[in-house]
N, C-alpha and C positions, 0 to 999 in steps of 0.2 A: 041019366042027368050030364053027362060029361059030354055026350054026343050033343046036347043043344049048346052048351057053353063053348063047343069047337064051332057051331055052327054062326054063334052069335059073333064071335070073334073074326071069322072070314067075312062075315058082309060088314063089321065095322072096318076093317081093311080095305074092302072094295068101295067103300064111301069116301074113306079118306085120299085114296089113290085117284080115284072121279075127280074129285076136289081140285086135287094139286094138277093134274091134267088140264083141267078146265081154266084154270088161273095162267098155267104157260102159253096155252092156248092164245088167251086176252090178251097175255103180254105181248106176244110175238105178231100180232096183229095189230098193235097201238102205232101211230105212224109220227117217226121223229124227224120235225119239219128243220131241225138245223140239219141233217143230213138233205132234206127237201133244198135247203137254200143252196147248197154245194152244189149238188146235182144241177139246179137253175143256173146258177153261175158259170158252171163248166158249159152247160149248153148253149149259154147266150153269149159268152165271151170265148168259147173256143178259138183254137185257130181258124179252124175251115170255116166258122159262122160268122166271125165278127174281125173286122180290121178297122183298128182306129185312126188309119191315116186318111181315112173316106170319111167327108161331112155328111152328117145326116140331109135327108131330101127336105123339100119344102113342106108347106102346109097340104095335110091331106095326102100326103106321098106325092104330090109334085114335082117338078123339077126345079121349083123356084127357090129361093135363099132361104138358108136355114134362119129362123127366128128365134133369138135369145132374148129373154127377157130380164132386166137386172134391177136388183134391190140392194141397199146399203143401211146398215145399224152404226151411226156413230156412235162410239163409245168414250173417247175423250177426247181434246183437244189440248195436247201439252203445251208448246209457244206460239206466240205470234211476234215474229220478229220485225219489226220497222228496219233495222241495219241491212238485214240480208235481205229482207222483203220475202220471206219465207213462212210457211206455218207448218206444224207438224198434228197430224191425227193417225189416230188408231181407231179402225172399226173392222166390221167385219162385211165383207163383201161377199154376195150371192147370185150366181148366174142360174137359170132355169132353161131348158129348152127339150123337146122331144125328138127322139131317135126312134123310130118304128122296129129297128133290127132289136131294139132290148125288151119287147116285150116278151114278157111271160106268164103263165099259171098260178093265179093266186091261191090256188085251192081252196075255195068257198071264203077266202077273204082272211085265210089264216097268213099269209105272207103279204103284209102290209107294203113293204119296201125291202129291197136290198143295201146294205150299207158296203162299201168299200172306202178303202184310205189309201188308194194309187190311185193318181189323177190319171197316171199313163196307160191305165187300162182300158179307156174309153175315149170317146174323141172329146176334146177340150177347143172353146173358140179361144183364138189369138189375140185377145184383148191385152193392151197395155195404157198406163198410167203417161200421158202425153206432156204432162207438166209437172212428174218426178225428178225429183233432186238425188234423194235415198228413199232406201226402204227394205224390208225383211220381214220374214214370215216368222211365226212363233213356235218352236218346238219343245216347249217345255210343257208339264212332262212329255208328253207325246205329240207329235205335230198336230196344230190346230186346224185341222182339215178334213173332210168326209164329201162322197158323193153317196147320194142314195139315188136308187132307179125303181120307179113304180112300175107297177105291172102293165100301165099303158102305155109305156116308155118314157115316159116324163123321167128327166133326169134334173136333178137338184145339187149344186155344186155348191159349196161354202168354206169359207177360209179367213182367217183375223190375219190383218196386215198392217203394219206401223208404216208410213208414208211422211216423207219431208217432202212438201209442195211449194214450188214458186207460186208467190201471191205480188203480182206488181200493184205497187200503191200511189195511189196521189197524196200529196202530204200537203196540199195548200191549204187547207182548212186545219191543220193539225195545231190544235188536241181537240178540234169542234169536229173531228172527220169521223166517216165511216165509210170502212173499208168492204169491198167483194173479192173475196178469195174462191177461185174455182177448183173443180175435181174433172179431171177430163179423162174420158176412159174411150179409147179408139180400137178398130181392129189395123193389126199391121200388114198383114198380107191377104187378106181375103176382100174382096171388093164387096159392095151392095149387091154384085150379082149373085153371091154364094152365099153373104151372110150380112145380117140387118141386126141391130143393135135397137131395142124398146127400153123404157123403162115399165117396170111392172105396174099395171093399173091401181091397185090399192097401196097405198103407205108406199110409194117409191124408196123414199128416204126417210129414215127412223133415226130420231136422237134421244140420248139417255136423258132421264128427266134431271138429275143433279148433276148438269153440267157445270163445271166452274171454269172460269176463266180470271186469270189476274187483273188484267186489264182493259178486258171487253165485255162484251155482250153479245150472244148470239142472236139477233132480231128474229130474222127469220131465213128462208132458203129457196130457191127457186131451181126447178129441174126443166132442161133443155136440150135438144139435140145441137150440134155442130158439127154434120158432115162435111169432111175436108175433100176436096178435087185436087190429086196431081197428076203428072204428065203418065203417072202407071195405072189412072182408074179413080173412082171415088169411092172414098172409106167411110163405114159409120162409125157415129163417134156420139156419145152422152157427156152431157156435163150437169155439175149442180154448183148453184152459186151461193154460196155462204156468205150472208152480208153481217159485219161486225160491226158493233157502236161501240166507241171507244168511250170509256168510263170518264166523265171529267172531273169527279170529285178529285181524284188523286192529283190530276193536274192542277187545281183548285187550289189544294192547300199545300203543295209542294213546290207551286212556281208562280202563280197569280198573286197569293195575298205576300210570299214574301218580296215579290218585287215592289206590290204598293207599299209594305211597310219600308222598305230601301228609301224609295222615291220621298215617304213624307216625312223620313229621320233625317235626310238631306235639308227638308225645310227648315228644321230647329236653327240652321245657322243664321237665319233671318232675322230671330230671335236675341240672338246673342250681340253683346255691345262690339261695338265695330272695332274697338281697340283689342280683343280677345282675339288675337289672330291666330296663335299656337291652337287655342279650342277649333275655332271655325277652318281651318285650314287640314288639321287631323280628323275632324269629321267630314270635309267633303271627300279629302283622298281616300278614307276609309270605307264610305258608301260607295263611291268609283269604283273602288278594286272589287268589294264586293260584288256589285254588281257586274262586271266584268267577269266575275270567276264563275258567278251564276251562269251567266251567259253561254261561256265556254261549256260548262259542265251540260246544257241541254243540248247543244249543237255535237257533242261528244256521243249523244244515244240515239243520235238520226244521221242517215245519209247523208253524203253530198249531193245537193240537188240545183236544178239551174235556175229554178222558182224562188219566190218569195212566200213563206210559210206565215199562218197565222201568229204564231208563237216569235217569230222574227219580227214582224212588227209589234208586236207588243216590249218584246225586249230591248228591240232597240229605240224604241219612245222612251222607254222606263231608264236607259242609261243615257240617254240626250238630257233628258229633267234632272239626274242627279249630275251631272256633266253642267250642264248650265248654271246650276245651283254654287258649283264652283266658281265657274266664272264671274258668278254675280257678285261674290265675295270679293274676287279679283277686281272688280269695276270699284266696290265699294272703298276697297283700301286707296286705289288710285285717285278718287275723289277725298277721300279724308285728307290725304299728304298734299295735295294740291290746295286744299282751303286754309291751309297751315302757313303758307307764303305771305309776305308783308303785302300791304296794298297801300304804298306810300301815298300817290296822288288824293286819294279818295280819303285817306285818314287824315290827311291836312284839312282838306274840306270839310270833314265832318268832325276836327277837334272839339268842337263845343260840347259835344254830347260825351258828358263823363256818368252819366246813370248808370249804364251798364255795358256791355262788350259788345261792338257789332263782330258780325262775320262778315265774310265778303259777300254771300248773296244776300243777306238784308241792304247792303251798303250798294250792291249792283241796281237792287229794286228800287231803293230810294231815289238812287241817280236816274233810272229811267221814267220814274214819276215825275221829277224835276223836270227832266227834259222834255216830256208830253205836255205840261202844264204853260210851260213856256211857250212850246208850239202853240197851243189853243189862245193864247192871249193873242200871239202876233198875228194869227188868221183872223181874231177879232179884229184886232187894231187894223188890218188890211181891208177888211170887208166895211169899219165906217169909214176909213178915209175914201173909199172909194163910191160909197152913198152920197159922204160929202159933194165929191166930183161932180157927179152927175147933178146935183140942186144947185150947186155953181153953174152949169151950162145954162140951165134952165133961166138963168137970170135973178135968182134968190140971192139976199143978201147973207154974207157968211156969220151975223149974228143970229139971224132968223133960222140959219142951219144948224148953228152950235148946240140949241137944245134938243132939237130932231135928234142930229146924232148920238147926243148922250143920250135920250130917251130909248134911241133905236139899240144902242150899245148896252144899255141895263137891260132891256129885254132879250138879245142874244146870250147876256151872261145868264141872265135868271133861265132860259130857256137849257143853258148848257149845265145849269147847275142843276135842273131836274132832271134832264132827259140823259146824258152821257154816262155820267155815275150808274145811271139803272141798267144801262146796256151793259155796262163793263162788270156789273155785278153778275148778270147772269153768264155770261162768257167766260168769267173766272172764276167759277164757284170750286173746280177742282183745285185751282191755283192757290185759291182763298183758305182752303181746307188743305192742302200741304205747305202752306207757310207757317203752320203751327209748329212744325219742325224745325228746328233750326239750320241746321246744316244739308248739303245736297247729299251726305252718303248716309245720311237718315232717311230721307225722303226716297232713295233706291232702294232701301231694306223694306219700308212699310209699302211701296208700290211692288215688290215682290211677294209679299208675303197673302196680298190680292191675286194677282196674277198667275202667279204659279199654282195654286190651288184649280181657279177657274179653267185655267185652260185644260189641266190636266183632269179635270172630271167631263170637260168638252169633250176630249178624245176618248176616255171612258163609254162615253152615250155613244159616239160615234162608232167605235169598235165594236161594242156588242151588238147594237142594231146591224150594224155590217154583215158580221159575219155568223150572227143568230139567223138572219133572214136568207143568206147564202145556205145555210147548212138545211134550212127547213124546204128551200128549193130544191135540192140537192136529193131529200128524203123524198119529194114528190116525185 
């Protein structure tokens, strides 16, 4: 019995030992691909196998230029400065090229790509941003950069960059304008014989969905090539044009509507009494100073340029209207003071009129009418005398001529009474309407109430039709 137990225990121990041995052997034969990555990197980037100073060969291993394809992903656009004519942008920049020296075994698809964080380990294109003012990389928490090497020898370089770029602006249509800001990338040292940049075929420029700009809207973007030739050779260059449309609603609320309100407030003085000198002067001076302050504030936010902007035309005309309203009161005050002077000769001639007080304008009108009436009577008498003289030369006796002359005179008078007043009534309709207002100063105010709004409305029609049409032309 003890013999059987000892045999059973020995067999059990052998089975356990054989299982442990099999597990250890399987463990030893399992491949560690992280170690394989290290071996591959040491193999392809070793000192004797790869030199980062030498550029890759051309397409299909030819001696042509190395081809680098580029695409960018715009993450945010911080500011667009009209004064400095620049804009700040943050984007992810990607370059992709093929270096046949970096081909490696992918172990049946187990190694999809190798990742590096040190750009100096492989050859890099000498690209720079030609319109850059300032720029920096991002190193929080780790440097935002990586290099991926694929089994076919393809290399992908990606980095996050923040740049402040120059953006020359044309402000002739400001604030109804569109601005084109470019991002230019070029090779610094390699000519087109050694290095050529191309845009990626699919989606060369990508923009984040919720891109927010305070005063602009990104309408669209265009990609293009901008190769440059110098005395040292021709260099490959890429550019992307970002087209920004200025948001007009901000300027409508902050500039145009307040200017219109100031101009309309300056017209209130036309409805005030001409004797209210303090009220009209304070109103005119206040609106003029407010308009001048707003104009200077607008110009402070813009660069000094040699041409006239659309906003300059608007503020200049509004300032002119406000100043014109102030000058109108000066003219009204002058006319009011002048009509108070005594008119002795005319008052003596019209002393019989005591029912109401005559003004200098009414007296001058009556005097002019009397002179015209006397002139018409003298002309009629002269015509009658000429007609009588003609009849005497024909041998007609004077008694026979007298009735004829009287009849002719009565016809002329009758014809003048019917025709002349009707013609004057047509030509002097405005004068008859203005005669309802007793003083010249009052007439100036009444004319200004109509003239100023009509001229300002005509200016608005001309201004908006002109600049909106030019905006449409630029958009096309």
